C-alpha positions in Angstrom: 206.2 -45.8 -60.4 207.0 -42.5 -62.0 204.1 -41.4 -64.3 204.9 -40.8 -67.9 208.0 -43.0 -67.7 207.1 -44.8 -71.0 208.0 -42.8 -74.1 205.7 -42.1 -77.0 206.0 -44.2 -80.2 208.2 -42.9 -83.0 206.9 -42.6 -86.5 208.9 -45.6 -87.8 207.5 -47.8 -85.0 203.9 -47.3 -86.1 202.4 -49.4 -88.8 199.4 -49.0 -91.0 196.7 -51.6 -91.7 194.0 -51.4 -94.3 190.7 -51.6 -92.5 188.2 -51.5 -95.3 188.1 -50.8 -99.1 185.4 -49.8 -101.5 185.3 -48.1 -104.9 185.7 -44.6 -103.3 188.8 -45.3 -101.3 190.1 -47.1 -98.2 190.5 -46.5 -94.5 193.6 -47.2 -92.4 194.2 -48.2 -88.8 197.5 -47.5 -86.9 199.0 -50.2 -84.8 202.3 -51.4 -83.2 203.7 -54.9 -83.2 205.1 -57.0 -80.3 208.7 -56.2 -81.2 208.1 -52.6 -80.5 206.6 -53.5 -77.1 209.7 -55.6 -76.2 212.1 -52.9 -77.3 210.4 -50.2 -75.2 210.1 -52.5 -72.2 213.8 -53.3 -72.4 214.9 -49.7 -72.8 212.6 -48.4 -70.1 212.9 -51.1 -67.4 215.9 -53.1 -68.5 216.1 -56.6 -69.8 215.7 -58.0 -66.2 213.1 -55.5 -65.1 210.1 -57.0 -66.8 208.6 -60.4 -67.5 205.6 -61.9 -69.3 203.5 -65.0 -68.8 200.4 -66.5 -70.4 197.4 -68.2 -68.8 194.4 -69.9 -70.4 191.1 -68.8 -68.7 187.8 -70.1 -69.9 189.4 -71.1 -73.2 190.9 -67.6 -73.8 194.6 -66.9 -73.7 195.6 -64.1 -71.3 199.0 -62.4 -71.0 200.4 -60.9 -67.8 203.2 -58.3 -68.1 205.0 -57.7 -64.8 207.3 -54.7 -64.1 209.8 -54.7 -61.2 209.3 -51.7 -58.9 212.9 -51.1 -57.9 211.9 -48.9 -55.0 209.7 -51.6 -53.2 211.2 -54.7 -54.9 207.7 -55.8 -55.8 206.5 -57.0 -59.2 203.5 -55.0 -60.5 201.3 -56.9 -63.0 198.8 -55.9 -65.7 196.9 -58.4 -67.8 194.7 -58.6 -70.9 193.2 -61.2 -73.2 194.0 -61.8 -76.9 191.9 -62.4 -79.9 192.4 -65.0 -82.6 193.7 -64.1 -86.1 192.9 -65.9 -89.3 196.0 -68.0 -89.2 198.3 -69.6 -86.5 195.6 -69.3 -83.8 197.8 -69.9 -80.7 200.6 -67.6 -82.0 198.2 -64.8 -82.8 196.4 -65.0 -79.5 199.8 -65.0 -77.6 201.0 -62.0 -79.6 197.7 -60.1 -79.3 197.3 -60.6 -75.6 200.9 -59.4 -75.1 200.3 -56.3 -77.1 197.1 -55.6 -75.2 198.8 -56.0 -71.9 201.5 -53.6 -73.0 198.7 -51.1 -73.9 197.6 -51.4 -70.3 201.1 -50.3 -69.3 200.8 -47.3 -71.6 202.9 -48.5 -74.5 201.3 -47.1 -77.7 198.2 -45.9 -75.8 198.4 -42.7 -77.8 197.2 -44.6 -80.8 193.7 -44.5 -79.3 193.6 -40.8 -80.2 194.2 -41.6 -83.9 191.7 -39.9 -86.3 189.6 -41.7 -88.8 192.1 -42.1 -91.7 190.5 -42.1 -95.2 192.5 -42.4 -98.4 190.4 -41.4 -101.5 190.6 -43.7 -104.5 192.2 -41.0 -106.5 195.3 -41.1 -104.2 195.9 -44.8 -104.1 195.6 -48.1 -106.1 192.3 -50.1 -105.7 191.4 -53.1 -107.7 188.1 -54.8 -108.3 187.9 -58.6 -108.1 184.5 -59.9 -108.9 182.1 -57.8 -106.8 184.7 -56.9 -104.2 187.4 -54.3 -104.0 190.9 -54.7 -102.6 194.3 -52.9 -102.4 197.8 -54.3 -102.2 199.3 -50.8 -101.5 201.6 -50.4 -98.5 201.4 -47.4 -96.3 203.7 -46.0 -93.6 203.7 -43.2 -91.1 206.3 -40.6 -92.2 205.7 -38.0 -89.5 203.6 -37.7 -86.3 203.4 -35.3 -83.3 201.6 -35.3 -80.0 200.3 -32.7 -77.5 201.0 -32.5 -73.8 198.2 -35.0 -73.2 199.9 -37.6 -75.4 197.2 -37.2 -78.1 198.0 -37.1 -81.9 197.8 -33.6 -83.2 199.6 -34.0 -86.6 200.1 -37.0 -88.8 201.5 -37.7 -92.3 201.1 -41.0 -94.1 202.9 -42.0 -97.3 202.5 -44.8 -99.8 205.1 -47.2 -101.1 206.2 -44.6 -103.6 206.9 -42.0 -100.9 203.9 -39.9 -101.9 201.9 -38.3 -99.0 198.4 -39.6 -99.2 197.1 -38.3 -95.8 198.0 -35.3 -93.7 196.5 -34.1 -90.4 197.4 -30.9 -88.6 200.4 -28.7 -89.0 203.8 -30.0 -90.0 205.7 -27.9 -87.5 204.2 -29.2 -84.3 206.3 -30.3 -81.3 205.9 -33.3 -79.0 205.5 -32.5 -75.3 204.6 -29.0 -76.5 204.1 -30.6 -79.9 207.5 -32.0 -81.0 207.2 -33.7 -84.3 208.7 -37.1 -84.7 209.9 -37.9 -88.2 211.3 -41.1 -89.6 214.5 -41.1 -91.7 213.4 -41.3 -95.3 216.3 -43.1 -97.0 215.8 -45.5 -99.9 212.1 -44.8 -100.2 211.5 -44.0 -96.5 211.9 -45.8 -93.2 209.3 -48.3 -92.4 208.4 -49.1 -96.0 210.6 -52.2 -96.2 209.0 -53.8 -93.2 205.6 -53.9 -95.1 206.8 -55.7 -98.1 206.4 -59.2 -96.7 203.0 -58.5 -95.1 199.9 -60.3 -96.6 197.4 -58.5 -98.6 194.3 -57.0 -97.0 192.3 -60.3 -97.3 194.8 -62.0 -95.0 195.1 -59.2 -92.4 193.7 -60.3 -89.0 191.6 -58.2 -86.7 190.7 -55.5 -89.2 187.1 -56.3 -89.0 187.2 -54.8 -92.4 186.5 -57.4 -95.1 186.8 -56.2 -98.6 183.7 -54.1 -99.0 181.1 -54.7 -101.7 180.2 -51.9 -104.1 178.4 -49.1 -102.3 179.2 -50.3 -98.8 179.8 -47.3 -96.6 181.8 -44.1 -97.2 179.1 -42.8 -99.5 179.1 -39.2 -98.1 180.7 -36.3 -99.8 182.4 -35.0 -96.7 186.2 -35.2 -96.3 187.1 -37.2 -93.2 190.7 -35.9 -93.4 189.5 -32.5 -92.2 188.0 -33.8 -88.9 189.5 -32.4 -85.7 191.0 -35.3 -83.9 190.2 -33.7 -80.5 186.5 -33.3 -81.4 185.0 -36.6 -80.3 181.5 -35.3 -80.6 181.8 -36.3 -84.3 183.6 -39.3 -85.6 184.9 -42.4 -83.8 188.3 -43.4 -82.8 190.5 -46.2 -84.4 189.7 -48.7 -81.6 186.0 -48.0 -81.9 186.2 -48.5 -85.6 187.8 -51.9 -85.0 185.0 -53.0 -82.7 182.3 -51.8 -85.2 183.9 -53.5 -88.2 184.4 -56.7 -86.2 180.6 -56.7 -85.4 179.7 -56.0 -89.0 181.9 -58.8 -90.2 180.5 -61.2 -87.6 176.8 -60.4 -88.3 177.1 -59.9 -92.0 175.3 -56.5 -91.7 176.6 -54.0 -94.3 178.1 -50.7 -93.1 175.8 -48.9 -95.5 172.7 -50.3 -93.7 173.9 -48.9 -90.4 174.7 -45.5 -91.9 171.3 -45.3 -93.5 169.5 -46.3 -90.4 171.0 -43.5 -88.4 170.7 -40.9 -91.2 174.4 -40.3 -91.8 176.3 -40.6 -95.1 179.8 -41.4 -93.8 181.4 -43.2 -90.9 183.3 -40.0 -90.0 179.9 -38.5 -89.1 179.1 -41.2 -86.6 178.8 -39.7 -83.1 179.7 -41.6 -79.9 175.9 -41.9 -79.2 175.2 -43.4 -82.6 178.2 -45.7 -82.2 177.0 -47.0 -78.8 173.5 -47.6 -80.2 174.8 -49.3 -83.3 177.3 -51.6 -81.5 174.7 -52.5 -78.8 172.2 -53.6 -81.5 174.9 -55.5 -83.5 176.0 -57.4 -80.4 172.4 -58.6 -80.1 172.3 -59.8 -83.7 173.1 -63.4 -84.4 176.1 -64.3 -86.6 175.7 -64.4 -90.4 174.4 -67.7 -91.6 172.0 -68.0 -88.7 168.5 -66.6 -88.2 168.8 -62.9 -87.6 168.1 -61.4 -84.2 168.0 -57.7 -83.5 169.1 -55.5 -86.5 171.4 -52.5 -86.1 
């Protein structure tokens, strides 16, 4: 099949999910939903040019997405497994496995190049409930651009009031030679309405980012917004952050403990080497509520 056949995501097709919150601010993850995958599959291969199926293997739900190679007449398949959300277990596994299988086909794979997105408390609304912090603010991608390697080089995120709260790179880039993709901002901006019926952060699945207790993480003075997205010697990617936060949530280990152990003050200072060491140690640690194993 022709390489690069699947187009890049548009700004209005990318959604923002709150990953973690503390008194100093909150971090966001970028993601796509299954409707975007279906639309891109339809427009790229035609309604009759692809199909999906699900299989249960060792108690886990897998999805196989098959694409018709019109030259050979053969169906080419790619498969991945889903994870369970907090609610509607079967539905969330089916949707997640489908989205992951579509990642394997290249749909939205550019999101793996997303930077660490940190919104300072001064730029957003954060509430304290007991000893925890949460935010009901909704965020949307208002502009994004990519380089020739399909990596994010500029990004703008706005809140529900249309105010820019995060900016990365230059605003005049072009995609495929850095063409910027902007959403139409009518009646408060495209993509904002689709967030209004989403649950608050406590209900969001797969963030790995429980509402953080006071002092948990992000205690450094550096500004993660200024990090070069192409410099992977420092900072971790969005998918790596998901894995790390999921392990912290599973084990009950505080992010602050991990940062202190490796002598860094902010998650944006975490190098790939530190990330690998920390996640390896966390994977050997027993879940919270049980006797601890190896500490990160």
